[in-house]
C-alpha positions as a Markdown table, in Angstrom:
| # | Residue | x | y | z |
|---|---|---|---|---|
| 1 | Met | 83.9 | 110.0 | 78.1 |
| 2 | Ala | 84.6 | 113.5 | 77.6 |
| 3 | Ala | 82.5 | 116.4 | 79.6 |
| 4 | Lys | 80.6 | 118.4 | 77.2 |
| 5 | Pro | 81.5 | 122.4 | 76.9 |
| 6 | Asp | 78.2 | 123.2 | 78.7 |
| 7 | Glu | 79.2 | 121.0 | 81.7 |
| 8 | Asp | 82.7 | 122.3 | 81.8 |
| 9 | Arg | 81.5 | 125.9 | 82.0 |
| 10 | Ala | 78.9 | 124.7 | 85.0 |
| 11 | Arg | 81.5 | 123.3 | 87.0 |
| 12 | Ser | 83.6 | 125.9 | 86.6 |
| 13 | Gly | 80.9 | 128.7 | 87.3 |
| 14 | Val | 80.6 | 126.4 | 90.5 |
| 15 | Leu | 84.2 | 126.2 | 91.3 |
| 16 | Asp | 84.4 | 130.2 | 90.9 |
| 17 | Lys | 81.5 | 131.0 | 92.5 |
| 18 | Ile | 83.4 | 128.7 | 95.8 |
| 19 | Arg | 86.7 | 130.7 | 95.0 |
| 20 | Ala | 84.8 | 133.9 | 95.3 |
| 21 | Asn | 84.7 | 133.6 | 99.4 |
| 22 | Pro | 88.1 | 133.4 | 101.1 |
| 23 | Thr | 86.3 | 130.5 | 103.2 |
| 24 | Gly | 85.0 | 128.7 | 100.5 |
| 25 | Arg | 88.6 | 128.7 | 98.6 |
| 26 | Leu | 90.0 | 127.5 | 101.7 |
| 27 | Ala | 87.7 | 124.8 | 102.3 |
| 28 | Leu | 88.0 | 123.6 | 98.3 |
| 29 | Lys | 91.8 | 123.4 | 98.8 |
| 30 | Ile | 91.8 | 121.8 | 101.9 |
| 31 | Ser | 88.7 | 119.2 | 100.4 |
| 32 | Val | 90.9 | 118.9 | 96.9 |
| 33 | Ala | 93.8 | 118.5 | 98.6 |
| 34 | Asn | 92.6 | 115.7 | 101.0 |
| 35 | Leu | 90.3 | 113.9 | 98.2 |
| 36 | Gly | 93.2 | 113.8 | 95.9 |
| 37 | Ala | 95.6 | 112.7 | 98.8 |
| 38 | Ile | 93.3 | 109.6 | 99.6 |
| 39 | Val | 92.6 | 108.7 | 96.2 |
| 40 | Val | 96.4 | 108.9 | 95.3 |
| 41 | Ala | 97.6 | 106.8 | 98.6 |
| 42 | Val | 94.7 | 104.0 | 97.9 |
| 43 | Gly | 96.7 | 104.2 | 94.4 |
| 44 | Ile | 99.9 | 103.9 | 95.8 |
| 45 | Val | 98.9 | 100.7 | 97.7 |
| 46 | Leu | 97.6 | 99.2 | 94.6 |
| 47 | Ile | 100.5 | 99.4 | 92.0 |
| 48 | Pro | 102.1 | 96.4 | 93.1 |
| 49 | Phe | 99.1 | 94.5 | 92.4 |
| 50 | Pro | 97.5 | 93.7 | 89.2 |
| 51 | Gly | 95.1 | 96.3 | 88.1 |
| 52 | Pro | 94.6 | 100.1 | 87.6 |
| 53 | Gly | 97.2 | 101.7 | 90.5 |
| 54 | Trp | 99.0 | 103.8 | 88.5 |
| 55 | Ala | 95.3 | 105.1 | 86.8 |
| 56 | Ile | 94.1 | 105.8 | 90.4 |
| 57 | Val | 97.5 | 107.7 | 90.7 |
| 58 | Ile | 96.5 | 109.7 | 87.7 |
| 59 | Val | 93.1 | 110.6 | 89.0 |
| 60 | Gly | 94.4 | 111.6 | 92.6 |
| 61 | Leu | 96.6 | 113.8 | 90.7 |
| 62 | Ala | 93.4 | 115.1 | 88.3 |
| 63 | Ile | 91.6 | 115.9 | 91.6 |
| 64 | Trp | 94.7 | 117.8 | 92.8 |
| 65 | Ala | 94.8 | 119.7 | 89.4 |
| 66 | Ile | 91.8 | 121.3 | 90.1 |
| 67 | Glu | 93.3 | 123.5 | 92.6 |
| 68 | Phe | 96.9 | 123.0 | 92.4 |
| 69 | Ala | 99.3 | 124.7 | 89.4 |
| 70 | Trp | 101.9 | 122.1 | 90.2 |
| 71 | Ala | 99.6 | 119.0 | 89.9 |
| 72 | Lys | 97.9 | 120.2 | 86.3 |
| 73 | Arg | 101.9 | 120.5 | 85.1 |
| 74 | Leu | 102.5 | 117.4 | 86.7 |
| 75 | Leu | 99.5 | 115.7 | 85.1 |
| 76 | Glu | 100.1 | 117.4 | 81.4 |
| 77 | Phe | 103.8 | 115.8 | 81.8 |
| 78 | Thr | 102.4 | 112.5 | 82.7 |
| 79 | Lys | 99.8 | 112.8 | 79.8 |
| 80 | Arg | 102.0 | 114.0 | 77.2 |
| 81 | His | 104.5 | 110.8 | 77.8 |
| 82 | Val | 101.6 | 108.1 | 78.1 |
| 83 | Gln | 100.6 | 109.6 | 74.9 |
| 84 | Ser | 104.0 | 108.9 | 72.9 |
| 85 | Trp | 104.5 | 105.8 | 74.9 |
| 86 | Thr | 101.1 | 104.9 | 73.1 |
| 87 | His | 102.2 | 106.5 | 69.7 |
| 88 | Trp | 105.6 | 104.8 | 69.9 |
| 89 | Ile | 104.1 | 101.2 | 70.7 |
| 90 | Ala | 101.7 | 101.7 | 67.9 |
| 91 | Arg | 104.1 | 102.4 | 65.2 |
| 92 | Gln | 106.2 | 99.2 | 66.2 |
| 93 | Ser | 106.3 | 96.0 | 64.1 |
| 94 | Trp | 104.6 | 92.9 | 65.8 |
| 95 | Pro | 107.5 | 91.5 | 67.0 |
| 96 | Ile | 108.6 | 94.6 | 69.1 |
| 97 | Lys | 104.9 | 94.4 | 70.4 |
| 98 | Cys | 105.4 | 90.9 | 71.5 |
| 99 | Val | 108.7 | 91.6 | 72.9 |
| 100 | Val | 107.4 | 94.4 | 75.1 |
| 101 | Ala | 104.2 | 92.3 | 76.3 |
| 102 | Val | 106.7 | 89.8 | 77.5 |
| 103 | Val | 108.9 | 91.9 | 79.6 |
| 104 | Ser | 106.2 | 94.0 | 80.7 |
| 105 | Phe | 104.1 | 90.5 | 81.8 |
| 106 | Val | 107.2 | 89.8 | 83.7 |
| 107 | Phe | 108.1 | 92.6 | 85.1 |
| 108 | Val | 104.2 | 92.5 | 86.6 |
| 109 | Ser | 104.6 | 89.1 | 87.4 |
| 110 | Ala | 107.4 | 89.8 | 89.5 |
| 111 | Ile | 106.2 | 92.4 | 91.4 |
| 112 | Val | 103.0 | 90.5 | 92.2 |
| 113 | Tyr | 105.2 | 87.4 | 93.4 |
| 114 | Leu | 107.4 | 89.7 | 95.6 |
| 115 | Ser | 104.5 | 91.2 | 96.8 |
| 116 | Val | 102.6 | 88.3 | 97.7 |
| 117 | Arg | 105.8 | 86.6 | 99.2 |
| 118 | Phe | 106.4 | 89.7 | 101.5 |
| 119 | Ser | 103.4 | 90.9 | 102.4 |
| 120 | Leu | 101.9 | 87.5 | 102.6 |
| 121 | Gly | 104.4 | 85.1 | 103.1 |
| 122 | Ile | 103.5 | 83.0 | 100.3 |
| 123 | Asp | 105.7 | 81.4 | 97.9 |
| 124 | Leu | 103.6 | 81.0 | 94.7 |
| 125 | Ile | 106.2 | 78.8 | 93.0 |
| 126 | Asp | 106.2 | 76.7 | 95.7 |
| 127 | Lys | 102.5 | 76.8 | 95.7 |
| 128 | Ala | 102.3 | 76.0 | 92.1 |
| 129 | Arg | 104.9 | 72.9 | 92.4 |
| 130 | Glu | 102.3 | 71.3 | 94.8 |
| 131 | Ile | 99.6 | 71.9 | 92.9 |
| 132 | Leu | 101.5 | 70.5 | 90.1 |
| 133 | Ser | 102.9 | 67.6 | 91.6 |
């Protein structure tokens, strides 16, 4: 859900008041940098697993974009490319969408298998064979 214009102005007003003081500006930069780094790091750790790893990385980038121009540019770049990919997929026929879904499923499955294999030492294929035997 998008923020209302009044909420955006209020939030911007609070940040402007903090930035007006040199100590506040430095504290805000340090706080935003640290919080963004923590969120990005958690997202990166979660990327190989099923779930919102990339979404968490993008949230961390959005946090950094509050104070850093490079992060804002990178976030806009990311938004443009995600939107173009989404629009491209939406224009495709059902067979193409199915192929993309199968390839995505195989890719995610391989990442999960390799992550569990190398981090936990468990071979999921062997476990499945044991269960099915």
